[in-house]
PyMOL commands that place a pseudoatom at each C-alpha (Angstrom):
pseudoatom trace, name=CA, resn=MET, resi=1, chain=A, elem=C, hetatm=0, pos=[87.814, 99.688, 82.419]
pseudoatom trace, name=CA, resn=LYS, resi=2, chain=A, elem=C, hetatm=0, pos=[89.373, 96.760, 81.740]
pseudoatom trace, name=CA, resn=ARG, resi=3, chain=A, elem=C, hetatm=0, pos=[90.677, 96.155, 78.004]
pseudoatom trace, name=CA, resn=ASN, resi=4, chain=A, elem=C, hetatm=0, pos=[92.194, 93.264, 75.735]
pseudoatom trace, name=CA, resn=GLY, resi=5, chain=A, elem=C, hetatm=0, pos=[95.287, 93.802, 73.662]
pseudoatom trace, name=CA, resn=ALA, resi=6, chain=A, elem=C, hetatm=0, pos=[92.506, 94.736, 70.569]
pseudoatom trace, name=CA, resn=GLY, resi=7, chain=A, elem=C, hetatm=0, pos=[91.541, 97.516, 72.348]
pseudoatom trace, name=CA, resn=GLU, resi=8, chain=A, elem=C, hetatm=0, pos=[87.951, 96.210, 73.317]
pseudoatom trace, name=CA, resn=LEU, resi=9, chain=A, elem=C, hetatm=0, pos=[86.108, 97.031, 76.469]
pseudoatom trace, name=CA, resn=GLN, resi=10, chain=A, elem=C, hetatm=0, pos=[86.224, 93.190, 78.406]
pseudoatom trace, name=CA, resn=ARG, resi=11, chain=A, elem=C, hetatm=0, pos=[84.902, 94.265, 81.896]
pseudoatom trace, name=CA, resn=TYR, resi=12, chain=A, elem=C, hetatm=0, pos=[84.207, 97.511, 84.009]
pseudoatom trace, name=CA, resn=LYS, resi=13, chain=A, elem=C, hetatm=0, pos=[86.511, 96.867, 87.134]
pseudoatom trace, name=CA, resn=GLU, resi=14, chain=A, elem=C, hetatm=0, pos=[86.808, 99.211, 90.649]
pseudoatom trace, name=CA, resn=ARG, resi=15, chain=A, elem=C, hetatm=0, pos=[88.345, 99.065, 93.862]
pseudoatom trace, name=CA, resn=PHE, resi=16, chain=A, elem=C, hetatm=0, pos=[87.931, 99.332, 97.526]
pseudoatom trace, name=CA, resn=ILE, resi=17, chain=A, elem=C, hetatm=0, pos=[91.425, 101.307, 98.295]
pseudoatom trace, name=CA, resn=ALA, resi=18, chain=A, elem=C, hetatm=0, pos=[93.344, 102.171, 101.017]
pseudoatom trace, name=CA, resn=CYS, resi=19, chain=A, elem=C, hetatm=0, pos=[94.909, 106.165, 101.403]
pseudoatom trace, name=CA, resn=GLY, resi=20, chain=A, elem=C, hetatm=0, pos=[98.453, 105.249, 101.601]
pseudoatom trace, name=CA, resn=ASN, resi=21, chain=A, elem=C, hetatm=0, pos=[99.027, 108.812, 101.960]
pseudoatom trace, name=CA, resn=GLU, resi=22, chain=A, elem=C, hetatm=0, pos=[98.079, 108.906, 105.493]
pseudoatom trace, name=CA, resn=GLN, resi=23, chain=A, elem=C, hetatm=0, pos=[100.454, 106.318, 106.546]
pseudoatom trace, name=CA, resn=GLU, resi=24, chain=A, elem=C, hetatm=0, pos=[103.794, 106.563, 108.930]
pseudoatom trace, name=CA, resn=PHE, resi=25, chain=A, elem=C, hetatm=0, pos=[107.155, 105.445, 108.227]
pseudoatom trace, name=CA, resn=GLY, resi=26, chain=A, elem=C, hetatm=0, pos=[107.866, 103.151, 110.930]
pseudoatom trace, name=CA, resn=VAL, resi=27, chain=A, elem=C, hetatm=0, pos=[104.312, 103.090, 112.527]
pseudoatom trace, name=CA, resn=ASP, resi=28, chain=A, elem=C, hetatm=0, pos=[101.904, 101.826, 109.434]
pseudoatom trace, name=CA, resn=SER, resi=29, chain=A, elem=C, hetatm=0, pos=[105.244, 100.161, 107.175]
pseudoatom trace, name=CA, resn=LEU, resi=30, chain=A, elem=C, hetatm=0, pos=[108.735, 100.023, 106.979]
pseudoatom trace, name=CA, resn=LEU, resi=31, chain=A, elem=C, hetatm=0, pos=[110.058, 99.013, 103.513]
pseudoatom trace, name=CA, resn=THR, resi=32, chain=A, elem=C, hetatm=0, pos=[108.005, 99.695, 100.055]
pseudoatom trace, name=CA, resn=PHE, resi=33, chain=A, elem=C, hetatm=0, pos=[110.744, 98.714, 97.707]
pseudoatom trace, name=CA, resn=ALA, resi=34, chain=A, elem=C, hetatm=0, pos=[109.373, 96.464, 94.033]
pseudoatom trace, name=CA, resn=ALA, resi=35, chain=A, elem=C, hetatm=0, pos=[111.453, 95.852, 92.059]
pseudoatom trace, name=CA, resn=VAL, resi=36, chain=A, elem=C, hetatm=0, pos=[109.628, 95.513, 88.321]
pseudoatom trace, name=CA, resn=MET, resi=37, chain=A, elem=C, hetatm=0, pos=[111.465, 93.845, 85.588]
pseudoatom trace, name=CA, resn=GLU, resi=38, chain=A, elem=C, hetatm=0, pos=[114.184, 95.427, 83.238]
pseudoatom trace, name=CA, resn=LEU, resi=39, chain=A, elem=C, hetatm=0, pos=[112.859, 96.281, 79.935]
pseudoatom trace, name=CA, resn=PRO, resi=40, chain=A, elem=C, hetatm=0, pos=[116.341, 94.390, 78.103]
pseudoatom trace, name=CA, resn=SER, resi=41, chain=A, elem=C, hetatm=0, pos=[115.152, 91.096, 79.885]
pseudoatom trace, name=CA, resn=GLY, resi=42, chain=A, elem=C, hetatm=0, pos=[112.003, 91.121, 78.634]
pseudoatom trace, name=CA, resn=LYS, resi=43, chain=A, elem=C, hetatm=0, pos=[113.509, 91.574, 75.510]
pseudoatom trace, name=CA, resn=VAL, resi=44, chain=A, elem=C, hetatm=0, pos=[116.057, 88.672, 76.062]
pseudoatom trace, name=CA, resn=VAL, resi=45, chain=A, elem=C, hetatm=0, pos=[112.998, 86.135, 77.352]
pseudoatom trace, name=CA, resn=LEU, resi=46, chain=A, elem=C, hetatm=0, pos=[110.626, 87.450, 73.981]
pseudoatom trace, name=CA, resn=ALA, resi=47, chain=A, elem=C, hetatm=0, pos=[113.850, 86.319, 71.716]
pseudoatom trace, name=CA, resn=VAL, resi=48, chain=A, elem=C, hetatm=0, pos=[114.328, 83.007, 73.559]
pseudoatom trace, name=CA, resn=GLY, resi=49, chain=A, elem=C, hetatm=0, pos=[111.209, 82.049, 73.025]
pseudoatom trace, name=CA, resn=ARG, resi=50, chain=A, elem=C, hetatm=0, pos=[111.585, 83.012, 69.330]
pseudoatom trace, name=CA, resn=ILE, resi=51, chain=A, elem=C, hetatm=0, pos=[114.812, 81.414, 69.108]
pseudoatom trace, name=CA, resn=TRP, resi=52, chain=A, elem=C, hetatm=0, pos=[112.973, 77.770, 71.044]
pseudoatom trace, name=CA, resn=GLY, resi=53, chain=A, elem=C, hetatm=0, pos=[110.107, 78.441, 68.720]
pseudoatom trace, name=CA, resn=VAL, resi=54, chain=A, elem=C, hetatm=0, pos=[107.588, 78.999, 71.700]
pseudoatom trace, name=CA, resn=PRO, resi=55, chain=A, elem=C, hetatm=0, pos=[106.643, 82.136, 71.581]
pseudoatom trace, name=CA, resn=ALA, resi=56, chain=A, elem=C, hetatm=0, pos=[106.436, 84.019, 74.572]
pseudoatom trace, name=CA, resn=ARG, resi=57, chain=A, elem=C, hetatm=0, pos=[102.770, 83.857, 76.496]
pseudoatom trace, name=CA, resn=HIS, resi=58, chain=A, elem=C, hetatm=0, pos=[101.456, 87.095, 79.203]
pseudoatom trace, name=CA, resn=GLY, resi=59, chain=A, elem=C, hetatm=0, pos=[100.222, 85.592, 82.900]
pseudoatom trace, name=CA, resn=ASP, resi=60, chain=A, elem=C, hetatm=0, pos=[98.328, 88.409, 84.462]
pseudoatom trace, name=CA, resn=VAL, resi=61, chain=A, elem=C, hetatm=0, pos=[96.982, 88.362, 88.584]
pseudoatom trace, name=CA, resn=PRO, resi=62, chain=A, elem=C, hetatm=0, pos=[93.780, 89.578, 89.058]
pseudoatom trace, name=CA, resn=ASN, resi=63, chain=A, elem=C, hetatm=0, pos=[93.477, 91.648, 92.457]
pseudoatom trace, name=CA, resn=ALA, resi=64, chain=A, elem=C, hetatm=0, pos=[96.948, 90.443, 92.796]
pseudoatom trace, name=CA, resn=TYR, resi=65, chain=A, elem=C, hetatm=0, pos=[98.041, 92.678, 95.832]
pseudoatom trace, name=CA, resn=VAL, resi=66, chain=A, elem=C, hetatm=0, pos=[94.842, 91.808, 97.961]
pseudoatom trace, name=CA, resn=ASN, resi=67, chain=A, elem=C, hetatm=0, pos=[96.178, 87.887, 97.823]
pseudoatom trace, name=CA, resn=ALA, resi=68, chain=A, elem=C, hetatm=0, pos=[99.356, 89.198, 99.731]
pseudoatom trace, name=CA, resn=PRO, resi=69, chain=A, elem=C, hetatm=0, pos=[98.872, 88.744, 103.867]
pseudoatom trace, name=CA, resn=THR, resi=70, chain=A, elem=C, hetatm=0, pos=[99.772, 91.966, 105.826]
pseudoatom trace, name=CA, resn=GLU, resi=71, chain=A, elem=C, hetatm=0, pos=[103.355, 92.338, 107.446]
pseudoatom trace, name=CA, resn=GLU, resi=72, chain=A, elem=C, hetatm=0, pos=[104.142, 91.099, 110.101]
pseudoatom trace, name=CA, resn=GLY, resi=73, chain=A, elem=C, hetatm=0, pos=[104.553, 93.541, 113.279]
pseudoatom trace, name=CA, resn=PHE, resi=74, chain=A, elem=C, hetatm=0, pos=[102.074, 95.860, 111.622]
pseudoatom trace, name=CA, resn=GLU, resi=75, chain=A, elem=C, hetatm=0, pos=[98.380, 96.390, 112.234]
pseudoatom trace, name=CA, resn=ILE, resi=76, chain=A, elem=C, hetatm=0, pos=[96.602, 98.587, 110.147]
pseudoatom trace, name=CA, resn=PHE, resi=77, chain=A, elem=C, hetatm=0, pos=[93.253, 99.774, 110.415]
pseudoatom trace, name=CA, resn=LEU, resi=78, chain=A, elem=C, hetatm=0, pos=[91.132, 101.556, 108.018]
pseudoatom trace, name=CA, resn=ILE, resi=79, chain=A, elem=C, hetatm=0, pos=[88.031, 104.299, 108.719]
pseudoatom trace, name=CA, resn=MET, resi=80, chain=A, elem=C, hetatm=0, pos=[84.554, 102.613, 108.025]
pseudoatom trace, name=CA, resn=PRO, resi=81, chain=A, elem=C, hetatm=0, pos=[84.263, 103.648, 104.552]
pseudoatom trace, name=CA, resn=ASP, resi=82, chain=A, elem=C, hetatm=0, pos=[80.927, 105.598, 103.745]
pseudoatom trace, name=CA, resn=GLY, resi=83, chain=A, elem=C, hetatm=0, pos=[77.609, 103.581, 102.976]
pseudoatom trace, name=CA, resn=MET, resi=84, chain=A, elem=C, hetatm=0, pos=[78.774, 101.200, 105.308]
pseudoatom trace, name=CA, resn=GLU, resi=85, chain=A, elem=C, hetatm=0, pos=[75.449, 101.394, 107.886]
pseudoatom trace, name=CA, resn=PHE, resi=86, chain=A, elem=C, hetatm=0, pos=[75.169, 99.477, 111.550]
pseudoatom trace, name=CA, resn=THR, resi=87, chain=A, elem=C, hetatm=0, pos=[71.522, 99.623, 113.655]
pseudoatom trace, name=CA, resn=ALA, resi=88, chain=A, elem=C, hetatm=0, pos=[71.850, 100.785, 117.140]
pseudoatom trace, name=CA, resn=ALA, resi=89, chain=A, elem=C, hetatm=0, pos=[71.560, 97.031, 118.486]
pseudoatom trace, name=CA, resn=GLU, resi=90, chain=A, elem=C, hetatm=0, pos=[74.587, 96.290, 116.053]
pseudoatom trace, name=CA, resn=LEU, resi=91, chain=A, elem=C, hetatm=0, pos=[76.679, 99.180, 116.786]
pseudoatom trace, name=CA, resn=ALA, resi=92, chain=A, elem=C, hetatm=0, pos=[75.715, 97.692, 120.974]
pseudoatom trace, name=CA, resn=GLU, resi=93, chain=A, elem=C, hetatm=0, pos=[76.681, 94.314, 119.930]
pseudoatom trace, name=CA, resn=LEU, resi=94, chain=A, elem=C, hetatm=0, pos=[80.093, 95.614, 118.678]
pseudoatom trace, name=CA, resn=GLY, resi=95, chain=A, elem=C, hetatm=0, pos=[80.392, 97.807, 122.316]
pseudoatom trace, name=CA, resn=VAL, resi=96, chain=A, elem=C, hetatm=0, pos=[80.208, 101.577, 120.472]
pseudoatom trace, name=CA, resn=ASP, resi=97, chain=A, elem=C, hetatm=0, pos=[77.614, 103.691, 120.167]
pseudoatom trace, name=CA, resn=ASP, resi=98, chain=A, elem=C, hetatm=0, pos=[78.396, 105.723, 116.794]
pseudoatom trace, name=CA, resn=VAL, resi=99, chain=A, elem=C, hetatm=0, pos=[80.166, 104.202, 113.628]
pseudoatom trace, name=CA, resn=SER, resi=100, chain=A, elem=C, hetatm=0, pos=[83.070, 106.475, 113.760]
pseudoatom trace, name=CA, resn=LYS, resi=101, chain=A, elem=C, hetatm=0, pos=[84.350, 104.585, 116.653]
pseudoatom trace, name=CA, resn=LEU, resi=102, chain=A, elem=C, hetatm=0, pos=[85.142, 101.234, 114.364]
pseudoatom trace, name=CA, resn=GLY, resi=103, chain=A, elem=C, hetatm=0, pos=[87.551, 100.809, 112.162]
pseudoatom trace, name=CA, resn=LEU, resi=104, chain=A, elem=C, hetatm=0, pos=[88.727, 97.806, 110.095]
pseudoatom trace, name=CA, resn=LEU, resi=105, chain=A, elem=C, hetatm=0, pos=[91.644, 95.439, 110.598]
pseudoatom trace, name=CA, resn=LEU, resi=106, chain=A, elem=C, hetatm=0, pos=[93.500, 94.653, 107.841]
pseudoatom trace, name=CA, resn=GLY, resi=107, chain=A, elem=C, hetatm=0, pos=[94.133, 90.575, 107.349]
pseudoatom trace, name=CA, resn=GLN, resi=108, chain=A, elem=C, hetatm=0, pos=[95.722, 91.115, 103.726]
pseudoatom trace, name=CA, resn=SER, resi=109, chain=A, elem=C, hetatm=0, pos=[97.297, 93.583, 101.819]
pseudoatom trace, name=CA, resn=LEU, resi=110, chain=A, elem=C, hetatm=0, pos=[95.394, 96.423, 100.041]
pseudoatom trace, name=CA, resn=TYR, resi=111, chain=A, elem=C, hetatm=0, pos=[95.764, 98.537, 96.910]
pseudoatom trace, name=CA, resn=GLY, resi=112, chain=A, elem=C, hetatm=0, pos=[96.662, 102.162, 98.306]
pseudoatom trace, name=CA, resn=LEU, resi=113, chain=A, elem=C, hetatm=0, pos=[99.077, 100.235, 101.132]
pseudoatom trace, name=CA, resn=LYS, resi=114, chain=A, elem=C, hetatm=0, pos=[102.619, 102.257, 100.779]
pseudoatom trace, name=CA, resn=GLN, resi=115, chain=A, elem=C, hetatm=0, pos=[104.018, 98.199, 101.028]
pseudoatom trace, name=CA, resn=ALA, resi=116, chain=A, elem=C, hetatm=0, pos=[101.306, 97.013, 99.177]
pseudoatom trace, name=CA, resn=GLY, resi=117, chain=A, elem=C, hetatm=0, pos=[103.533, 96.336, 95.843]
pseudoatom trace, name=CA, resn=ARG, resi=118, chain=A, elem=C, hetatm=0, pos=[106.351, 95.085, 98.337]
pseudoatom trace, name=CA, resn=LEU, resi=119, chain=A, elem=C, hetatm=0, pos=[103.797, 92.373, 99.621]
pseudoatom trace, name=CA, resn=TRP, resi=120, chain=A, elem=C, hetatm=0, pos=[102.781, 90.884, 96.320]
pseudoatom trace, name=CA, resn=ARG, resi=121, chain=A, elem=C, hetatm=0, pos=[106.030, 90.895, 94.978]
pseudoatom trace, name=CA, resn=ASN, resi=122, chain=A, elem=C, hetatm=0, pos=[107.333, 88.503, 98.001]
pseudoatom trace, name=CA, resn=LEU, resi=123, chain=A, elem=C, hetatm=0, pos=[104.294, 86.800, 97.472]
pseudoatom trace, name=CA, resn=LEU, resi=124, chain=A, elem=C, hetatm=0, pos=[104.838, 85.851, 93.941]
pseudoatom trace, name=CA, resn=HIS, resi=125, chain=A, elem=C, hetatm=0, pos=[108.739, 85.278, 94.611]
pseudoatom trace, name=CA, resn=ASN, resi=126, chain=A, elem=C, hetatm=0, pos=[107.842, 82.978, 97.326]
pseudoatom trace, name=CA, resn=THR, resi=127, chain=A, elem=C, hetatm=0, pos=[105.569, 81.118, 94.719]
pseudoatom trace, name=CA, resn=LEU, resi=128, chain=A, elem=C, hetatm=0, pos=[107.831, 81.092, 92.229]
pseudoatom trace, name=CA, resn=LEU, resi=129, chain=A, elem=C, hetatm=0, pos=[110.589, 80.083, 94.231]
pseudoatom trace, name=CA, resn=GLY, resi=130, chain=A, elem=C, hetatm=0, pos=[108.244, 76.744, 96.114]
pseudoatom trace, name=CA, resn=PHE, resi=131, chain=A, elem=C, hetatm=0, pos=[107.947, 75.536, 92.441]
pseudoatom trace, name=CA, resn=GLY, resi=132, chain=A, elem=C, hetatm=0, pos=[111.958, 75.303, 92.059]
pseudoatom trace, name=CA, resn=VAL, resi=133, chain=A, elem=C, hetatm=0, pos=[112.451, 78.210, 89.860]
pseudoatom trace, name=CA, resn=SER, resi=134, chain=A, elem=C, hetatm=0, pos=[115.844, 80.722, 90.474]
pseudoatom trace, name=CA, resn=GLN, resi=135, chain=A, elem=C, hetatm=0, pos=[115.789, 84.154, 91.004]
pseudoatom trace, name=CA, resn=CYS, resi=136, chain=A, elem=C, hetatm=0, pos=[118.361, 85.261, 88.092]
pseudoatom trace, name=CA, resn=LEU, resi=137, chain=A, elem=C, hetatm=0, pos=[121.621, 86.972, 89.174]
pseudoatom trace, name=CA, resn=THR, resi=138, chain=A, elem=C, hetatm=0, pos=[121.354, 90.022, 86.463]
pseudoatom trace, name=CA, resn=ASP, resi=139, chain=A, elem=C, hetatm=0, pos=[117.724, 90.822, 87.466]
pseudoatom trace, name=CA, resn=SER, resi=140, chain=A, elem=C, hetatm=0, pos=[115.598, 90.174, 90.352]
pseudoatom trace, name=CA, resn=CYS, resi=141, chain=A, elem=C, hetatm=0, pos=[112.141, 89.570, 87.874]
pseudoatom trace, name=CA, resn=VAL, resi=142, chain=A, elem=C, hetatm=0, pos=[113.608, 87.381, 85.635]
pseudoatom trace, name=CA, resn=TYR, resi=143, chain=A, elem=C, hetatm=0, pos=[113.506, 83.443, 86.981]
pseudoatom trace, name=CA, resn=VAL, resi=144, chain=A, elem=C, hetatm=0, pos=[114.722, 80.671, 85.713]
pseudoatom trace, name=CA, resn=LYS, resi=145, chain=A, elem=C, hetatm=0, pos=[113.985, 76.560, 85.900]
pseudoatom trace, name=CA, resn=THR, resi=146, chain=A, elem=C, hetatm=0, pos=[116.144, 73.746, 84.306]
pseudoatom trace, name=CA, resn=ASP, resi=147, chain=A, elem=C, hetatm=0, pos=[115.946, 70.221, 84.566]
pseudoatom trace, name=CA, resn=GLU, resi=148, chain=A, elem=C, hetatm=0, pos=[116.102, 67.285, 82.472]
pseudoatom trace, name=CA, resn=ASP, resi=149, chain=A, elem=C, hetatm=0, pos=[113.161, 67.918, 80.627]
pseudoatom trace, name=CA, resn=GLY, resi=150, chain=A, elem=C, hetatm=0, pos=[114.198, 71.647, 79.453]
pseudoatom trace, name=CA, resn=ILE, resi=151, chain=A, elem=C, hetatm=0, pos=[113.814, 74.962, 80.577]
pseudoatom trace, name=CA, resn=THR, resi=152, chain=A, elem=C, hetatm=0, pos=[111.392, 77.289, 81.660]
pseudoatom trace, name=CA, resn=VAL, resi=153, chain=A, elem=C, hetatm=0, pos=[111.992, 81.167, 82.110]
pseudoatom trace, name=CA, resn=VAL, resi=154, chain=A, elem=C, hetatm=0, pos=[109.241, 83.607, 83.677]
pseudoatom trace, name=CA, resn=GLY, resi=155, chain=A, elem=C, hetatm=0, pos=[109.986, 87.843, 84.010]
pseudoatom trace, name=CA, resn=THR, resi=156, chain=A, elem=C, hetatm=0, pos=[107.818, 89.934, 86.436]
pseudoatom trace, name=CA, resn=CYS, resi=157, chain=A, elem=C, hetatm=0, pos=[106.467, 92.764, 86.075]
pseudoatom trace, name=CA, resn=VAL, resi=158, chain=A, elem=C, hetatm=0, pos=[103.858, 93.841, 89.031]
pseudoatom trace, name=CA, resn=ASP, resi=159, chain=A, elem=C, hetatm=0, pos=[100.814, 91.165, 88.127]
pseudoatom trace, name=CA, resn=ASP, resi=160, chain=A, elem=C, hetatm=0, pos=[102.058, 90.181, 84.847]
pseudoatom trace, name=CA, resn=LEU, resi=161, chain=A, elem=C, hetatm=0, pos=[104.608, 87.311, 83.927]
pseudoatom trace, name=CA, resn=LEU, resi=162, chain=A, elem=C, hetatm=0, pos=[106.346, 86.711, 80.579]
pseudoatom trace, name=CA, resn=VAL, resi=163, chain=A, elem=C, hetatm=0, pos=[106.660, 82.694, 80.227]
pseudoatom trace, name=CA, resn=THR, resi=164, chain=A, elem=C, hetatm=0, pos=[108.293, 80.959, 77.435]
pseudoatom trace, name=CA, resn=ALA, resi=165, chain=A, elem=C, hetatm=0, pos=[109.891, 77.862, 77.729]
pseudoatom trace, name=CA, resn=THR, resi=166, chain=A, elem=C, hetatm=0, pos=[111.531, 75.306, 75.433]
pseudoatom trace, name=CA, resn=SER, resi=167, chain=A, elem=C, hetatm=0, pos=[108.060, 73.118, 75.292]
pseudoatom trace, name=CA, resn=GLU, resi=168, chain=A, elem=C, hetatm=0, pos=[104.412, 74.616, 74.972]
pseudoatom trace, name=CA, resn=ALA, resi=169, chain=A, elem=C, hetatm=0, pos=[104.371, 71.988, 77.594]
pseudoatom trace, name=CA, resn=ARG, resi=170, chain=A, elem=C, hetatm=0, pos=[106.615, 73.175, 79.731]
pseudoatom trace, name=CA, resn=VAL, resi=171, chain=A, elem=C, hetatm=0, pos=[104.679, 76.470, 79.869]
pseudoatom trace, name=CA, resn=ASN, resi=172, chain=A, elem=C, hetatm=0, pos=[101.551, 74.690, 80.457]
pseudoatom trace, name=CA, resn=ALA, resi=173, chain=A, elem=C, hetatm=0, pos=[102.490, 72.884, 83.432]
pseudoatom trace, name=CA, resn=PHE, resi=174, chain=A, elem=C, hetatm=0, pos=[103.759, 76.415, 84.719]
pseudoatom trace, name=CA, resn=PHE, resi=175, chain=A, elem=C, hetatm=0, pos=[100.339, 77.880, 84.152]
pseudoatom trace, name=CA, resn=ALA, resi=176, chain=A, elem=C, hetatm=0, pos=[98.640, 75.038, 86.102]
pseudoatom trace, name=CA, resn=ASP, resi=177, chain=A, elem=C, hetatm=0, pos=[101.207, 75.490, 88.726]
pseudoatom trace, name=CA, resn=MET, resi=178, chain=A, elem=C, hetatm=0, pos=[100.848, 79.252, 88.787]
pseudoatom trace, name=CA, resn=ALA, resi=179, chain=A, elem=C, hetatm=0, pos=[97.453, 78.339, 89.643]
pseudoatom trace, name=CA, resn=VAL, resi=180, chain=A, elem=C, hetatm=0, pos=[97.349, 78.591, 93.110]
pseudoatom trace, name=CA, resn=LEU, resi=181, chain=A, elem=C, hetatm=0, pos=[97.700, 82.706, 92.461]
pseudoatom trace, name=CA, resn=GLU, resi=182, chain=A, elem=C, hetatm=0, pos=[94.618, 82.391, 90.165]
pseudoatom trace, name=CA, resn=LEU, resi=183, chain=A, elem=C, hetatm=0, pos=[96.891, 83.440, 86.746]
pseudoatom trace, name=CA, resn=GLN, resi=184, chain=A, elem=C, hetatm=0, pos=[95.421, 84.739, 84.332]
pseudoatom trace, name=CA, resn=ASP, resi=185, chain=A, elem=C, hetatm=0, pos=[96.603, 83.131, 80.496]
pseudoatom trace, name=CA, resn=LEU, resi=186, chain=A, elem=C, hetatm=0, pos=[95.816, 86.080, 78.441]
pseudoatom trace, name=CA, resn=GLY, resi=187, chain=A, elem=C, hetatm=0, pos=[97.672, 84.368, 74.975]
pseudoatom trace, name=CA, resn=ARG, resi=188, chain=A, elem=C, hetatm=0, pos=[100.494, 84.833, 73.174]
pseudoatom trace, name=CA, resn=VAL, resi=189, chain=A, elem=C, hetatm=0, pos=[102.896, 87.311, 73.131]
pseudoatom trace, name=CA, resn=GLU, resi=190, chain=A, elem=C, hetatm=0, pos=[101.621, 88.878, 70.121]
pseudoatom trace, name=CA, resn=SER, resi=191, chain=A, elem=C, hetatm=0, pos=[102.796, 92.913, 69.921]
for i in range(1, 191): cmd.bond("trace and resi %d" % i, "trace and resi %d" % (i + 1))
show_as sticks, trace
zoom trace
């Protein structure tokens, strides 16, 4: 279940996931680390927003992990999930006589993969850099964009973003740019 800030039920959710516990290091993945914003950095983003008079806004990317492409050099196959049924004609067309001989080749990342967090983090990082945002030297999950119109500060924690700027217009522009990742504006951070 997904709840909003007031604890009210927003929607039910379910996911098709991979069994990452069955992955083998070096065969199915190599790197798995994905950084998250440090707590003091999040407090700084919130404080800067208060100083500028533009309260930080919370952004969320729904189903973030499945937006990321799979890793180059690795093909990941999944066993056909229960409930997927094929007729004899469909199996014959696929060149097999038993559904247990079929697998699903992933083209995108999937929840449950050991490297899913890192793949998503890489996609988010590259997207932010593509918009001219610079990565902070002291916390790799904080980004800053400075130009003649002002400053935008973004803190990232997996698929959640904390955004503030020197003007409300800059925050709105950031959310508009990030529509490429389907970033949802969940409003001002109240607590």
